[in-house]
C-alpha positions as CSV (number, residue, x, y, z in Angstrom):
1,X,17.1,20.3,-18.5
2,X,19.8,23.0,-19.9
3,X,18.1,23.0,-23.3
4,X,15.2,24.5,-21.9
5,X,16.7,26.9,-19.4
6,X,18.5,28.3,-22.4
7,X,15.3,28.6,-24.6
8,X,13.7,30.2,-21.5
9,X,15.7,32.8,-21.2
10,X,15.6,33.9,-24.7
11,X,11.7,33.7,-24.6
12,X,12.0,36.2,-21.6
13,X,11.5,39.3,-23.8
14,X,8.9,38.0,-25.8
15,X,6.4,40.0,-23.0
16,X,7.6,43.2,-24.4
17,X,8.2,42.6,-27.8
18,X,5.2,43.3,-30.7
19,X,3.9,41.2,-32.8
20,X,6.6,41.2,-35.5
21,X,9.2,40.9,-32.7
22,X,7.5,38.1,-30.8
23,X,7.1,36.0,-34.3
24,X,11.0,36.8,-35.2
25,X,12.0,36.1,-31.4
26,X,10.0,33.1,-31.5
27,X,11.6,31.8,-34.8
28,X,15.0,32.3,-33.3
29,X,14.3,30.9,-29.9
30,X,13.1,27.3,-32.0
31,X,16.5,27.9,-34.0
32,X,18.5,27.9,-30.3
33,X,16.4,24.3,-29.2
34,X,16.9,22.7,-32.5
35,X,20.8,23.4,-32.0
36,X,20.8,22.2,-28.6
37,X,19.0,19.1,-29.0
38,X,21.2,18.3,-32.0
39,X,24.6,18.6,-30.0
40,X,27.2,16.8,-30.7
41,X,26.5,16.7,-34.4
42,X,26.1,13.2,-35.8
43,X,27.7,14.3,-39.0
44,X,29.1,17.4,-40.7
45,X,25.8,18.2,-42.4
46,X,24.2,18.4,-39.2
47,X,26.7,20.4,-37.6
48,X,26.9,22.8,-40.3
49,X,23.0,23.2,-40.3
50,X,23.3,24.0,-36.7
51,X,26.2,26.4,-37.0
52,X,24.0,28.2,-39.5
53,X,21.3,28.5,-37.3
54,X,23.4,30.1,-35.2
55,X,24.6,32.5,-37.5
56,X,20.8,33.5,-37.7
57,X,21.0,34.6,-33.9
58,X,21.6,38.2,-32.6
59,X,24.4,39.0,-30.1
60,X,22.5,39.1,-27.4
61,X,21.2,35.7,-27.8
62,X,24.5,34.2,-28.5
63,X,25.3,36.0,-25.4
64,X,22.4,34.2,-23.3
65,X,23.7,31.0,-24.5
66,X,27.3,31.8,-23.6
67,X,25.8,33.0,-19.9
68,X,23.9,29.6,-19.9
69,X,26.8,28.1,-18.8
70,X,26.7,28.8,-15.0
71,X,23.6,27.0,-15.1
72,X,25.8,23.5,-15.2
73,X,25.3,22.5,-11.8
74,X,21.4,22.0,-13.1
75,X,21.6,19.9,-16.3
76,X,24.2,18.8,-18.5
77,X,26.2,21.5,-19.9
78,X,27.7,19.0,-23.0
79,X,25.2,20.6,-25.6
80,X,25.8,24.1,-24.9
81,X,29.7,23.8,-25.1
82,X,29.5,21.6,-28.3
83,X,27.3,24.7,-29.6
84,X,29.8,27.2,-28.2
85,X,33.1,25.8,-29.2
86,X,31.8,24.6,-32.6
87,X,30.7,28.3,-33.8
88,X,33.7,29.4,-32.2
89,X,35.6,27.3,-34.9
90,X,32.8,27.9,-37.6
91,X,32.8,31.6,-37.9
92,X,36.9,31.2,-38.5
93,X,36.2,29.8,-42.0
94,X,36.9,32.7,-44.6
95,X,33.8,35.3,-45.4
96,X,32.7,34.7,-41.9
97,X,34.5,38.0,-40.6
98,X,31.3,39.5,-39.6
99,X,30.1,36.3,-37.9
100,X,33.3,36.2,-35.8
101,X,33.4,39.8,-34.6
102,X,29.4,39.3,-33.4
103,X,30.7,35.9,-31.2
104,X,33.6,37.6,-29.6
105,X,31.6,40.7,-28.4
106,X,29.2,38.0,-27.4
107,X,31.4,35.9,-26.0
108,X,33.4,38.3,-24.4
109,X,30.1,40.4,-22.9
110,X,29.4,36.8,-21.1
111,X,32.2,36.9,-19.6
112,X,31.5,39.2,-16.6
113,X,28.1,37.6,-16.1
114,X,29.7,34.2,-15.1
115,X,30.6,33.2,-11.2
116,X,32.3,29.7,-11.8
117,X,35.7,30.1,-13.1
118,X,36.0,26.9,-15.0
119,X,33.1,28.5,-17.0
120,X,35.1,31.7,-17.5
121,X,38.0,29.4,-18.5
122,X,36.0,27.5,-21.6
123,X,34.8,31.4,-22.6
124,X,38.6,32.6,-22.5
125,X,39.5,29.1,-24.7
126,X,36.8,30.0,-27.6
127,X,38.0,33.8,-27.8
128,X,41.8,32.5,-27.8
129,X,40.7,30.6,-31.0
130,X,38.9,32.8,-32.8
131,X,40.2,36.5,-31.5
132,X,41.9,39.1,-33.0
133,X,42.7,42.6,-31.1
134,X,38.8,42.8,-30.3
135,X,38.9,40.2,-27.8
136,X,42.0,41.9,-26.0
137,X,39.9,43.9,-23.5
138,X,37.9,41.1,-22.3
139,X,40.7,38.9,-21.8
140,X,42.8,41.5,-20.0
141,X,41.3,41.7,-16.5
142,X,42.0,38.5,-16.4
143,X,45.5,39.0,-16.0
144,X,44.8,40.4,-12.7
145,X,43.0,37.2,-11.2
146,X,45.6,34.4,-10.1
147,X,43.0,31.5,-10.7
148,X,42.9,32.5,-14.3
149,X,45.8,34.7,-15.4
150,X,47.2,31.5,-17.1
151,X,44.6,31.0,-19.1
152,X,44.5,35.1,-19.9
153,X,48.1,34.8,-20.8
154,X,48.1,31.8,-23.4
155,X,45.1,33.2,-25.0
156,X,46.6,36.6,-25.2
157,X,49.9,35.1,-26.3
158,X,48.1,33.3,-29.2
159,X,46.2,36.2,-30.4
160,X,49.5,37.7,-30.8
161,X,48.8,41.0,-31.7
162,X,51.0,44.3,-30.5
163,X,48.0,44.7,-28.5
164,X,47.8,41.5,-26.8
165,X,51.9,42.2,-26.6
166,X,51.2,45.2,-24.6
167,X,48.3,43.8,-22.8
168,X,50.8,41.4,-21.6
169,X,53.5,43.6,-20.5
170,X,51.1,46.5,-18.3
171,X,50.0,43.3,-16.3
172,X,53.3,42.0,-15.8
173,X,54.2,45.6,-14.4
174,X,53.2,44.6,-10.7
175,X,52.8,41.4,-11.1
176,X,54.4,38.8,-8.3
177,X,54.4,35.1,-7.8
178,X,52.3,32.6,-10.0
179,X,51.0,35.5,-11.5
180,X,54.1,36.8,-12.6
181,X,55.6,33.6,-14.1
182,X,52.4,33.2,-16.2
183,X,52.9,36.1,-18.1
184,X,56.7,35.9,-18.2
185,X,55.7,32.1,-20.3
186,X,53.1,33.9,-21.9
187,X,55.5,36.4,-23.7
188,X,57.9,34.0,-23.7
189,X,55.7,32.0,-26.2
190,X,54.9,35.6,-27.9
191,X,58.8,35.7,-28.4
192,X,58.4,39.4,-27.1
193,X,61.7,41.1,-27.2
194,X,60.2,43.6,-25.2
195,X,59.9,41.1,-22.0
196,X,63.8,40.8,-22.1
197,X,64.9,43.6,-19.7
198,X,62.5,41.9,-17.7
């Protein structure tokens, strides 16, 4: 089951931890299992409790949850996707900037550890939802990937910062075919005056 596989990943550090760290890791692993078992949440109260539990996780543990997407073929990915997507929205609330930044780093770093295109698209969409300039370096490499350029370009257009615009413009310089089309469309959505001469 996906819940079990995610939990095993988080428990893997127990063998090298001291007693205090073991207790903390066991507690956070228990929180992860609880989050996944409650997804999709049945009501707003359950959802808020699950998001608070995720907020207590370390960045590396959030990253492990995101990486666990690649095990989708071994079970139902729904609980993990609901948890990751729900948390991306949760951290956008006022006063949760620290959580938002931690979430961007965790999801962004997980991107390079995924092999399936659909899983990468899913995380790019989460970065599109909550990302600011801190998400741009994680998304930018995928502007050169023919299979992911559309998702990456639209994510940067939504982020809509000077750094996001510059990433799109840089990728456009040597882009051809469908990749160039996706970049131009994103810059159009971006309403980028810099793209007009092109």
